[in-house]
N, C-alpha and C positions, 0 to 999 in steps of 0.2 A: 407313338404317342397320340398322335392326330385323331382329330374327329371327324372331320370333312375334308373334302374336295372343296378348294373355292375358285373356280373357273370363271367367275363372273366380273373380275374387279381387272380384268387387263387393261381399260382403259380408263378405270379410277387413281386418280391423283391424291394420295396422302401423304401430308404435310405435321411435324411434330415439331414445336417450336418450344426450344428448353434453354437454359442457361448456359449448360455443356452437356456434353454425352458422359458419362459414368460407365463403372464396371457394372452397375445396377442398370443402363439402359440396354445395353450392346445386344444380350440375346435376344429380349423382346424386339429390337428395332432391326437385328440381321435376318428373324422368323416374319417382322412385316414387310422388309423388303422384297425375300426371298416370294413369299406367299401372293403377292402387291404382283407379281411380275415385274419387276423393281421399278413399279413406280410409287413407289418412298422416298420420303427425304425429308431427313433429320436437321433440324436448323439451328448450331450452335449460337447463341445470342451475345454471349459477351468471353472474357479470357477465363479461366479456371484459376480460382485464389491456390495465396500460397500452402493455404494450411491446406487444401486436399491435394494439391501436389507434392506436400511432405508425405499425406497419410498413404501415397502410391497411387492417386488415381487421374493421374494425365496418360494420357493416352496419345499415338502416334495418328492423327486424325486420314491420313492420306493413305491408311489400310482399310477404312470403310469407306466404300463407293457412293454411299448415298448420304453423307454429312456434306453439308455446306456449312461454312464458317464467316457467320454473318462479319465478327470483327474482324476480318480480312477483305470481305468483300464492300461492293455500293450498296445503296439502298435501293435503287432503283432493281439490280437481280431479284434481292427480296420479295419487293412488289411483286416482281412477275410470276416467283412462286407460290409465291401468296394467295394472288388473283385467279390462276389458272388451277385450284384446290380444289376435289370434292368432299374430301373431308381433312378438318383441322383438328389439331390437337392439341392444346395450350400447356404446357407445361409452366417450372417456374420462371419467369420471364417476362419483363416489362413492355413489352411490343404490344402496341395496342393496334391488331388488324382491324378495327372499323374503321380507321383513318384508310383503308383500303378499299377499293372497288370489288371485294370479296363476291363469290356467287349468290345469289340470295336461296338456292337451294342447299349449300355445301351444311355439311353437318361438321359442327363445330363441340370439340366434346374437352373442359377444362379438366386439367391431370391434379388431381388435387388429395392434399393431409387435410389435415384440420384447418379452422378458419379460425377457432379459439385454441389454441395453444394454453395461453397463458389469460385468464382473467383479466381484465384494465379497466378504468374509469371509462366512465362515459361509453358501458355497452351497446344500449339503445345507439345512440350517434352511429356506431362502429358500426352498427347491423344494419342503418339505414345508407352509410357510407358505401358498405358491400353488395348491399341490396340494388344500390344504384351503379355500381361498377359490375355485377356480374348479370343482373335481371334487363332495366332499362337501357343500358349499353345496350345491349346486343336482341331488344325485344321483337325485332324484325327477321331474326335469324332462328335455325332452328339448332337448340344449343340442351347440352347434356353435360354430367359429371361424371369421371369415372374416377372412383372412390379407393382412392391413397390409403386409406385411414377406414379402420369399420367406423368411426365417429365422424367420417364426413357428412352422411348425412344430414346425422344430427347437427351440425354444426349448419347446412344448408335450407335445413328446416327451422333453425332460428332468425335468417335472413328472407325467409316469405318464400324462397326460390327452390326450384327443380323439382316441383312434388313429382313422384313417380319417374323422373328421371335421373335417377343417380344410381349407377351400374356396378355391384365391386369389382374393384380392380387391386392393384399394388405392384409392389418391385417382383421381376422375375431373374431373379441371381442365375447362374450357369446350372442346370439342374444335372446332378453325374448318377452317371446307374450303375448300380452295385450289385452285386450278386449279396442278399440282405441275409441270409443266413452268415456268412462268412463274415460279413459286418459284427452279426451280432456273438459270433463267436470272437472274433478279435477283443470287443468290449468286455467280454465275461472274463478272461484272461487276465484282468486286471487283479493284481495282487490287493490294492483298496479301493474302494467307490472314489472315480474319477468325477470329481465337477469340472464347469469348462464358463468365464466370463469373461465375454470381449467386448471391447466400445471405447470411446475416449474417457478421459477420465473429468468428465467434469458435472455437476452439481447435480442434472436433471436424469442424468445415468443412473443417479443413485447407489454407485457402487461401493459404499460402505455399509449399504443389506447386507451385499453381498458378504462382507469381513465380519458380522456379528452371525451372520448365521453359519459362518466358519467358527467365532469365536465358540456358541452352540454347541457347534456338532463336537469341537475338541473338549469342553467339558462332559460331553456325554461318554468319552471317549470312542468315539465311533472313529474309523478306520479310513483316511479317508484322504484325498490330493483337492486342491483347487488352485485349476491356473488362472490366472490373469493376465489376457492382452489385451495391448492396448499402450496408450503415456497420455500425459495432459497437465495441467492447471495442477492440478491435483494432488500427483505424483508425491511429495514430501508428506502432506498428512497424512497420504496413504503409506506408507513405507514408515512415518512414526508411531500408526493405529498398531500396524502389523508387530512393530518392535516391543510395544507397548503392551503388547496382550501376546508376547511371546509366541507368534503365531509362522514364524520363518518355518521351521519344519514340516507345515500342511501347505501353505500357501505358496506358490508363487508366482512373482511376477514377471511373464516371458518380457516385455516391451511391446512394442511393432513390429510384426510381421510379416510378411507379404502372402498374399490372398491364397495363395497354393498353402503354405504353412497351417494357414489358420485351417483352413479343411482338415490337414493333419488331425489337427489337434482335438477337428469336433469331432473324426472319423474314432478316434479313443477315448472319447469321453464319454462318460453313461451319463452323467443330467448335463444338462446347459440349463442356465439360470438365466432370466430376463428380467431385470428390474425397474427399467423406464420408466417414468413419470408420463401423464398425456400429453409432455412435450416431443416425444418420441413419436412423429407423424406416422412412419411403419416398425422398420426395424427391420431388417433384411437379412440379419443373423436368425433370426427367426425360421428364414426357410430352409439357411442352408445349415442351422444343427438339423433339423425337423430332417431334411434329405440325406444327411448325414447321419442318421438312424438315434439320432441324443431324444431321449426321456426328456421335453423340454416343460419346464415350470415357469410362465410369463405371466407378468403383468397384467393383469386386465384393463391399467391405463393404453399401453403400447399399441399402436394400430392397427400394426398383423394380427393382435392373436384372439380377436375375436374370431375375422376371417380364419385361420388358418389353424387355429387347435378349437376341438373340441370335446370340453373339458372330460376329463377319465378316459376318453378314447383313446385321443393320440397326444395327446399331451396335458397336463393341470397347468389350472389357471388361480392365479393368487390374488388377495389384493392388494393392491399395491401401499406399500409402506406398514404392512399391517405382519414384521417380522415372526410371530407366533403362527400364523397363516400359514409363510413361508416354512419355517422349520417345520410342522408340520408335515407338507406336502414333500418337501425331502425327505424325510424319517419314512416317509409310507413307500418312497420310492427304493429308498436303501435296504428296509426291513422286505418286501416284496420284488424279489427278482424275478420273477414270473412279468407279474405288471408290468415290471419298468423295462424288461425287452419287448413284451407287446404293445406295451404305448410307442416304443423307439420303431418297432416293425412299421405301426401303423403312421406314425409320423413323415416312415419313407416314401410311404404310396401315397400320403396326403399329398406331398411334391411332386411325385414321380407321376402321377397317374393325373392330378387334378390343375394342382398352382404352378404350373412352370409356363415360360415363354412360348412352347408352342402350341401348348393348350389355349392361352391368352389370347395367342395371334389370331388364332384359327377361329375363335369363340368373335373374336370384335369384327375380324370382316364378315363374320354372319350376323354379328349385330347392326353393322348398318345396312346390309342388305333390307334386314328386316326392319329397320328403322325407315328403309328408302321405300319398302313396300308397304308398310301402314299393317305389319301383320304382327301375329302375337309372340313374345318372347319363348323360345324355349327351354332354357337355361332355368334349372333350380336351384342348383348352388354352385358355387367357385366363380371365377373370371365371367362378369357380364351377365349373372345373374341380378335380380334386381336387390339395391341395397336398401333395406331398411332400417327404419331409425332405431340404433341401438344407444342403450341408457350407459352409462358408467355406474355398473353395480358398485353397491355399499361393501 
Protein backbone atom coordinates (compact mmCIF):
# COMPACT_ATOMS: atom_id res chain seq x y z
CA UNK A 1 0.00 0.00 0.00
CA UNK A 2 3.00 2.30 0.48
CA UNK A 3 3.64 5.22 -1.87
CA UNK A 4 7.12 6.38 -0.93
CA UNK A 5 10.38 5.20 0.51
CA UNK A 6 11.33 7.50 3.35
CA UNK A 7 15.07 7.42 3.89
CA UNK A 8 15.78 10.91 5.19
CA UNK A 9 14.37 10.60 8.69
CA UNK A 10 16.94 8.39 10.41
CA UNK A 11 17.98 11.21 12.73
CA UNK A 12 14.63 13.00 13.03
CA UNK A 13 12.91 12.45 16.36
CA UNK A 14 9.11 12.48 16.42
CA UNK A 15 7.04 12.66 19.60
CA UNK A 16 3.26 12.26 19.88
CA UNK A 17 1.67 13.43 23.14
CA UNK A 18 -1.88 12.35 23.94
CA UNK A 19 -4.00 11.25 26.87
CA UNK A 20 -3.69 7.52 26.24
CA UNK A 21 -2.99 5.02 23.51
CA UNK A 22 -6.08 3.44 21.94
CA UNK A 23 -6.83 0.99 19.16
CA UNK A 24 -7.62 4.03 17.01
CA UNK A 25 -3.96 5.07 17.17
CA UNK A 26 -1.88 1.89 17.40
CA UNK A 27 -1.73 1.17 13.67
CA UNK A 28 -0.54 4.70 12.90
CA UNK A 29 1.97 4.67 15.75
CA UNK A 30 3.32 1.28 14.69
CA UNK A 31 3.88 2.61 11.17
CA UNK A 32 5.53 5.83 12.34
CA UNK A 33 7.82 3.88 14.65
CA UNK A 34 8.87 1.54 11.85
CA UNK A 35 9.19 4.12 9.06
CA UNK A 36 11.13 6.64 11.21
CA UNK A 37 13.80 4.05 12.00
CA UNK A 38 12.44 3.78 15.56
CA UNK A 39 12.84 7.53 16.20
CA UNK A 40 9.18 7.81 17.23
CA UNK A 41 7.79 8.05 20.75
CA UNK A 42 4.18 8.08 21.95
CA UNK A 43 3.73 9.79 25.33
CA UNK A 44 0.70 8.64 27.29
CA UNK A 45 -0.03 11.57 29.57
CA UNK A 46 -2.73 10.12 31.84
CA UNK A 47 -4.30 6.87 32.95
CA UNK A 48 -7.18 5.53 30.90
CA UNK A 49 -10.68 6.24 32.21
CA UNK A 50 -12.76 3.40 33.64
CA UNK A 51 -15.41 3.99 30.96
CA UNK A 52 -12.90 3.32 28.20
CA UNK A 53 -11.52 0.29 30.03
CA UNK A 54 -15.03 -1.17 30.23
CA UNK A 55 -15.28 -0.78 26.45
CA UNK A 56 -12.16 -2.90 26.03
CA UNK A 57 -9.78 -0.08 25.12
CA UNK A 58 -7.01 -0.89 27.60
CA UNK A 59 -3.65 -2.25 26.40
CA UNK A 60 -0.61 -3.75 28.02
CA UNK A 61 1.67 -0.84 27.10
CA UNK A 62 4.80 -2.98 27.49
CA UNK A 63 4.11 -4.57 24.09
CA UNK A 64 4.79 -1.22 22.39
CA UNK A 65 8.47 -0.26 22.47
CA UNK A 66 7.70 3.34 21.55
CA UNK A 67 5.33 4.15 24.45
CA UNK A 68 6.47 6.41 27.29
CA UNK A 69 3.98 6.36 30.16
CA UNK A 70 4.21 9.77 31.80
CA UNK A 71 1.81 8.74 34.58
CA UNK A 72 4.51 6.41 35.93
CA UNK A 73 7.55 8.57 35.10
CA UNK A 74 9.12 11.89 36.13
CA UNK A 75 8.67 15.29 34.52
CA UNK A 76 12.41 15.50 33.82
CA UNK A 77 12.19 12.36 31.71
CA UNK A 78 9.30 13.89 29.76
CA UNK A 79 11.10 17.22 29.28
CA UNK A 80 14.14 15.45 27.85
CA UNK A 81 12.03 13.70 25.24
CA UNK A 82 10.21 16.90 24.26
CA UNK A 83 13.27 19.16 23.93
CA UNK A 84 15.10 16.57 21.81
CA UNK A 85 12.22 16.22 19.33
CA UNK A 86 12.21 17.66 15.81
CA UNK A 87 8.52 16.97 15.21
CA UNK A 88 5.91 17.30 17.96
CA UNK A 89 2.34 16.02 17.55
CA UNK A 90 -0.02 17.31 20.22
CA UNK A 91 -3.16 15.26 20.68
CA UNK A 92 -5.69 15.27 23.50
CA UNK A 93 -3.50 16.43 26.37
CA UNK A 94 -3.20 19.38 28.75
CA UNK A 95 0.60 19.38 28.76
CA UNK A 96 1.90 22.83 27.77
CA UNK A 97 5.09 22.24 25.78
CA UNK A 98 5.83 25.99 25.59
CA UNK A 99 7.04 25.69 29.20
CA UNK A 100 10.05 23.81 27.89
CA UNK A 101 12.97 24.84 25.68
CA UNK A 102 11.82 23.07 22.54
CA UNK A 103 13.79 23.47 19.32
CA UNK A 104 12.98 26.73 17.53
CA UNK A 105 12.83 24.94 14.18
CA UNK A 106 10.69 22.08 15.47
CA UNK A 107 7.47 21.41 13.56
CA UNK A 108 4.42 21.33 15.83
CA UNK A 109 1.22 19.62 14.70
CA UNK A 110 -2.04 19.92 16.61
CA UNK A 111 -3.99 16.68 16.11
CA UNK A 112 -7.53 18.02 16.46
CA UNK A 113 -11.16 17.12 16.01
CA UNK A 114 -13.65 19.99 16.21
CA UNK A 115 -13.05 23.02 18.42
CA UNK A 116 -16.76 23.89 18.45
CA UNK A 117 -18.73 20.66 18.74
CA UNK A 118 -21.42 22.38 20.81
CA UNK A 119 -22.54 25.99 20.56
CA UNK A 120 -22.08 27.77 23.87
CA UNK A 121 -22.74 31.31 25.17
CA UNK A 122 -20.00 33.94 24.79
CA UNK A 123 -18.85 32.38 21.54
CA UNK A 124 -16.66 35.39 20.68
CA UNK A 125 -14.93 35.14 24.04
CA UNK A 126 -14.32 31.44 23.46
CA UNK A 127 -12.84 32.18 20.05
CA UNK A 128 -10.47 34.78 21.49
CA UNK A 129 -9.41 32.37 24.24
CA UNK A 130 -8.70 29.62 21.71
CA UNK A 131 -6.82 32.06 19.47
CA UNK A 132 -4.59 32.82 22.42
CA UNK A 133 -4.11 29.14 23.18
CA UNK A 134 -3.22 28.04 19.66
CA UNK A 135 -1.87 31.13 17.91
CA UNK A 136 -0.48 33.67 20.36
CA UNK A 137 1.14 31.15 22.69
CA UNK A 138 2.86 29.40 19.76
CA UNK A 139 3.60 32.54 17.73
CA UNK A 140 7.36 31.85 17.61
CA UNK A 141 6.99 28.27 16.39
CA UNK A 142 6.05 26.52 13.15
CA UNK A 143 2.56 25.22 13.85
CA UNK A 144 0.08 23.24 11.75
CA UNK A 145 -3.15 21.28 12.24
CA UNK A 146 -3.84 17.63 11.46
CA UNK A 147 -7.60 17.76 11.00
CA UNK A 148 -9.28 14.75 12.61
CA UNK A 149 -12.62 16.12 11.43
CA UNK A 150 -13.69 17.56 8.11
CA UNK A 151 -14.90 20.57 10.09
CA UNK A 152 -11.64 21.25 11.96
CA UNK A 153 -10.42 23.72 9.33
CA UNK A 154 -13.72 25.62 9.57
CA UNK A 155 -13.33 25.88 13.35
CA UNK A 156 -9.72 27.05 12.93
CA UNK A 157 -10.90 29.76 10.55
CA UNK A 158 -13.39 30.89 13.21
CA UNK A 159 -10.50 31.59 15.60
CA UNK A 160 -8.55 33.40 12.85
CA UNK A 161 -5.82 30.76 12.86
CA UNK A 162 -3.89 28.28 10.69
CA UNK A 163 -4.80 29.67 7.29
CA UNK A 164 -3.38 27.29 4.65
CA UNK A 165 -1.82 25.26 7.46
CA UNK A 166 -4.55 22.66 7.97
CA UNK A 167 -4.13 19.16 6.56
CA UNK A 168 -6.60 16.32 6.16
CA UNK A 169 -6.08 13.66 8.77
CA UNK A 170 -8.26 11.44 10.93
CA UNK A 171 -8.00 8.12 12.72
CA UNK A 172 -6.61 5.02 11.11
CA UNK A 173 -7.78 1.70 12.55
CA UNK A 174 -6.52 -1.64 11.29
CA UNK A 175 -6.98 -2.00 7.53
CA UNK A 176 -7.94 -5.56 6.62
CA UNK A 177 -7.21 -6.96 3.15
CA UNK A 178 -10.10 -8.95 1.69
CA UNK A 179 -10.75 -10.82 -1.52
CA UNK A 180 -13.39 -8.24 -2.34
CA UNK A 181 -15.51 -10.30 -4.75
CA UNK A 182 -15.73 -13.12 -2.22
CA UNK A 183 -16.71 -10.62 0.49
CA UNK A 184 -19.47 -9.26 -1.76
CA UNK A 185 -20.77 -12.77 -2.44
CA UNK A 186 -21.07 -13.34 1.30
CA UNK A 187 -23.16 -10.21 1.64
CA UNK A 188 -25.33 -11.14 -1.36
CA UNK A 189 -26.15 -14.49 0.23
CA UNK A 190 -28.12 -12.83 3.03
CA UNK A 191 -31.77 -13.90 2.95
CA UNK A 192 -32.79 -10.38 3.98
CA UNK A 193 -31.08 -6.97 3.94
CA UNK A 194 -28.76 -6.66 6.92
CA UNK A 195 -28.43 -3.21 8.43
CA UNK A 196 -25.86 -2.42 11.12
CA UNK A 197 -25.50 0.34 13.72
CA UNK A 198 -22.72 0.42 16.33
CA UNK A 199 -21.79 2.79 19.14
CA UNK A 200 -22.50 3.98 22.64
CA UNK A 201 -26.13 4.51 23.56
CA UNK A 202 -25.86 8.26 24.16
CA UNK A 203 -27.97 11.11 22.80
CA UNK A 204 -25.60 12.64 20.22
CA UNK A 205 -25.13 9.26 18.53
CA UNK A 206 -28.83 9.60 17.60
CA UNK A 207 -29.60 5.90 17.80
CA UNK A 208 -33.34 6.64 17.78
CA UNK A 209 -32.97 7.81 14.17
CA UNK A 210 -31.94 4.23 13.34
CA UNK A 211 -34.90 2.88 15.30
CA UNK A 212 -37.30 5.26 13.52
CA UNK A 213 -35.84 3.99 10.27
CA UNK A 214 -36.48 0.40 11.37
CA UNK A 215 -40.09 1.27 12.17
CA UNK A 216 -40.61 2.83 8.71
CA UNK A 217 -39.03 -0.15 6.94
CA UNK A 218 -41.35 -2.53 8.78
CA UNK A 219 -44.36 -0.43 7.82
CA UNK A 220 -43.18 -0.71 4.21
CA UNK A 221 -42.96 -4.51 4.65
CA UNK A 222 -39.24 -4.57 3.81
CA UNK A 223 -37.43 -7.82 4.67
CA UNK A 224 -34.55 -6.61 6.82
CA UNK A 225 -32.58 -7.20 10.00
CA UNK A 226 -31.08 -4.34 12.01
CA UNK A 227 -28.30 -5.37 14.39
CA UNK A 228 -27.35 -2.84 17.06
CA UNK A 229 -23.98 -3.24 18.76
CA UNK A 230 -23.17 -1.27 21.89
CA UNK A 231 -24.59 -0.20 25.22
CA UNK A 232 -25.07 2.81 27.47
CA UNK A 233 -27.40 5.04 29.42
CA UNK A 234 -30.23 4.89 26.86
CA UNK A 235 -30.50 1.10 26.94
CA UNK A 236 -33.82 0.98 28.79
CA UNK A 237 -35.40 3.65 26.57
CA UNK A 238 -34.24 1.81 23.46
CA UNK A 239 -35.69 -1.49 24.62
CA UNK A 240 -38.96 0.24 25.48
CA UNK A 241 -39.14 1.79 22.00
CA UNK A 242 -38.52 -1.57 20.36
CA UNK A 243 -41.19 -3.20 22.52
CA UNK A 244 -43.77 -0.45 21.98
CA UNK A 245 -43.31 -0.57 18.21
CA UNK A 246 -43.20 -4.37 17.94
CA UNK A 247 -39.72 -4.43 16.40
CA UNK A 248 -38.09 -7.32 18.25
CA UNK A 249 -38.51 -9.60 15.21
CA UNK A 250 -36.45 -7.23 13.01
CA UNK A 251 -34.19 -5.39 15.47
CA UNK A 252 -31.57 -7.08 17.64
CA UNK A 253 -29.60 -5.46 20.46
CA UNK A 254 -26.39 -7.47 20.52
CA UNK A 255 -24.66 -5.47 23.28
CA UNK A 256 -20.97 -4.65 23.62
CA UNK A 257 -18.75 -7.08 21.72
CA UNK A 258 -14.97 -7.31 21.13
CA UNK A 259 -13.54 -5.34 18.22
CA UNK A 260 -12.91 -8.53 16.25
CA UNK A 261 -16.58 -9.46 16.58
CA UNK A 262 -17.65 -6.00 15.39
CA UNK A 263 -15.68 -6.66 12.22
CA UNK A 264 -17.53 -9.93 11.69
CA UNK A 265 -20.86 -8.11 11.84
CA UNK A 266 -19.56 -5.52 9.36
CA UNK A 267 -18.35 -8.22 6.99
CA UNK A 268 -21.86 -9.67 6.90
CA UNK A 269 -23.77 -6.38 6.77
CA UNK A 270 -25.10 -4.90 3.53
CA UNK A 271 -25.68 -1.36 4.80
CA UNK A 272 -24.04 0.48 7.66
CA UNK A 273 -25.88 3.42 9.25
CA UNK A 274 -23.94 6.28 10.90
CA UNK A 275 -26.38 8.70 12.54
CA UNK A 276 -24.20 10.87 14.84
CA UNK A 277 -24.43 14.65 14.97
CA UNK A 278 -21.60 17.22 15.09
CA UNK A 279 -20.37 15.96 18.46
CA UNK A 280 -18.92 12.96 16.62
CA UNK A 281 -15.44 14.36 16.09
CA UNK A 282 -14.48 11.59 13.68
CA UNK A 283 -16.30 8.24 13.89
CA UNK A 284 -13.79 5.47 13.23
CA UNK A 285 -16.59 2.97 12.62
CA UNK A 286 -17.01 4.59 9.19
CA UNK A 287 -13.42 3.58 8.30
CA UNK A 288 -14.06 0.05 9.53
CA UNK A 289 -17.43 -0.37 7.83
CA UNK A 290 -16.08 0.92 4.50
CA UNK A 291 -13.04 -1.34 4.82
CA UNK A 292 -15.50 -4.22 5.36
CA UNK A 293 -17.29 -3.50 2.07
CA UNK A 294 -20.46 -2.04 3.59
CA UNK A 295 -22.49 0.52 1.70
CA UNK A 296 -22.31 3.26 4.33
CA UNK A 297 -24.99 5.90 4.77
CA UNK A 298 -23.44 8.60 6.92
CA UNK A 299 -24.64 11.72 8.67
CA UNK A 300 -23.24 14.86 7.08
CA UNK A 301 -22.22 16.19 10.52
CA UNK A 302 -19.99 13.28 11.59
CA UNK A 303 -16.37 14.40 11.19
CA UNK A 304 -15.13 11.48 9.09
CA UNK A 305 -17.98 11.43 6.57
CA UNK A 306 -17.06 14.36 4.26
CA UNK A 307 -13.45 13.12 4.07
CA UNK A 308 -14.09 9.41 3.53
CA UNK A 309 -17.36 9.35 1.59
CA UNK A 310 -17.73 10.62 -1.94
CA UNK A 311 -21.50 10.89 -2.08
CA UNK A 312 -23.01 8.42 -4.54
CA UNK A 313 -19.65 6.84 -5.37
CA UNK A 314 -18.37 5.03 -2.27
CA UNK A 315 -21.18 5.81 0.15
CA UNK A 316 -24.19 8.04 0.67
CA UNK A 317 -24.44 11.17 2.81
CA UNK A 318 -27.71 12.27 4.40
CA UNK A 319 -28.64 15.38 6.35
CA UNK A 320 -28.38 14.59 10.05
CA UNK A 321 -31.81 14.41 11.69
CA UNK A 322 -33.69 14.30 8.37
CA UNK A 323 -35.39 10.92 8.72
CA UNK A 324 -37.04 11.11 5.31
CA UNK A 325 -33.66 11.71 3.68
CA UNK A 326 -32.23 8.74 5.58
CA UNK A 327 -35.16 6.51 4.59
CA UNK A 328 -34.91 7.54 0.93
CA UNK A 329 -31.22 6.65 0.78
CA UNK A 330 -31.72 3.31 2.52
CA UNK A 331 -34.55 2.44 0.14
CA UNK A 332 -32.37 3.46 -2.81
CA UNK A 333 -29.73 0.92 -1.77
CA UNK A 334 -32.26 -1.79 -0.93
CA UNK A 335 -33.95 -1.49 -4.32
CA UNK A 336 -30.67 -1.30 -6.28
CA UNK A 337 -28.48 -4.31 -5.40
CA UNK A 338 -25.90 -3.50 -8.10
CA UNK A 339 -25.53 0.07 -6.85
CA UNK A 340 -25.21 -1.24 -3.29
CA UNK A 341 -22.46 -3.65 -4.30
CA UNK A 342 -20.60 -1.06 -6.37
CA UNK A 343 -20.65 1.41 -3.50
CA UNK A 344 -19.45 -1.29 -1.09
CA UNK A 345 -16.52 -2.19 -3.36
CA UNK A 346 -15.56 1.45 -3.86
CA UNK A 347 -15.74 1.96 -0.10
CA UNK A 348 -13.33 -0.92 0.44
CA UNK A 349 -10.81 0.52 -2.02
CA UNK A 350 -11.12 4.02 -0.51
CA UNK A 351 -9.75 2.64 2.76
CA UNK A 352 -7.43 -0.02 1.37
CA UNK A 353 -5.76 2.26 -1.17
CA UNK A 354 -5.79 5.65 0.57
CA UNK A 355 -7.24 6.16 4.05
CA UNK A 356 -5.10 3.81 6.13
CA UNK A 357 -2.21 4.02 8.59
CA UNK A 358 0.41 2.89 6.09
CA UNK A 359 -0.39 5.64 3.57
CA UNK A 360 -1.00 8.25 6.28
CA UNK A 361 2.33 7.63 8.03
CA UNK A 362 4.32 7.80 4.80
CA UNK A 363 2.52 10.94 3.72
CA UNK A 364 3.09 12.53 7.12
CA UNK A 365 6.84 11.93 6.91
CA UNK A 366 6.81 13.32 3.38
CA UNK A 367 4.83 16.36 4.58
CA UNK A 368 7.48 17.00 7.23
CA UNK A 369 10.15 16.87 4.54
CA UNK A 370 8.18 19.25 2.31
CA UNK A 371 7.60 21.75 5.12
CA UNK A 372 11.24 21.70 6.17
CA UNK A 373 12.39 22.33 2.60
CA UNK A 374 9.69 24.89 1.79
CA UNK A 375 8.51 22.87 -1.19
CA UNK A 376 5.04 22.61 -2.72
CA UNK A 377 2.59 20.05 -1.34
CA UNK A 378 2.08 17.13 -3.72
CA UNK A 379 -1.08 15.47 -2.37
CA UNK A 380 -4.40 16.32 -4.02
CA UNK A 381 -6.65 14.23 -1.78
CA UNK A 382 -6.54 11.96 1.23
CA UNK A 383 -4.28 12.19 4.31
CA UNK A 384 -1.99 15.25 4.41
CA UNK A 385 -3.69 17.02 1.51
CA UNK A 386 -4.84 20.59 2.16
CA UNK A 387 -7.94 20.69 4.39
CA UNK A 388 -10.19 23.31 2.88
CA UNK A 389 -12.96 24.89 4.93
CA UNK A 390 -16.01 22.60 4.86
CA UNK A 391 -19.40 24.00 5.86
CA UNK A 392 -22.16 21.87 7.37
CA UNK A 393 -24.52 21.38 4.48
CA UNK A 394 -28.18 21.96 5.12
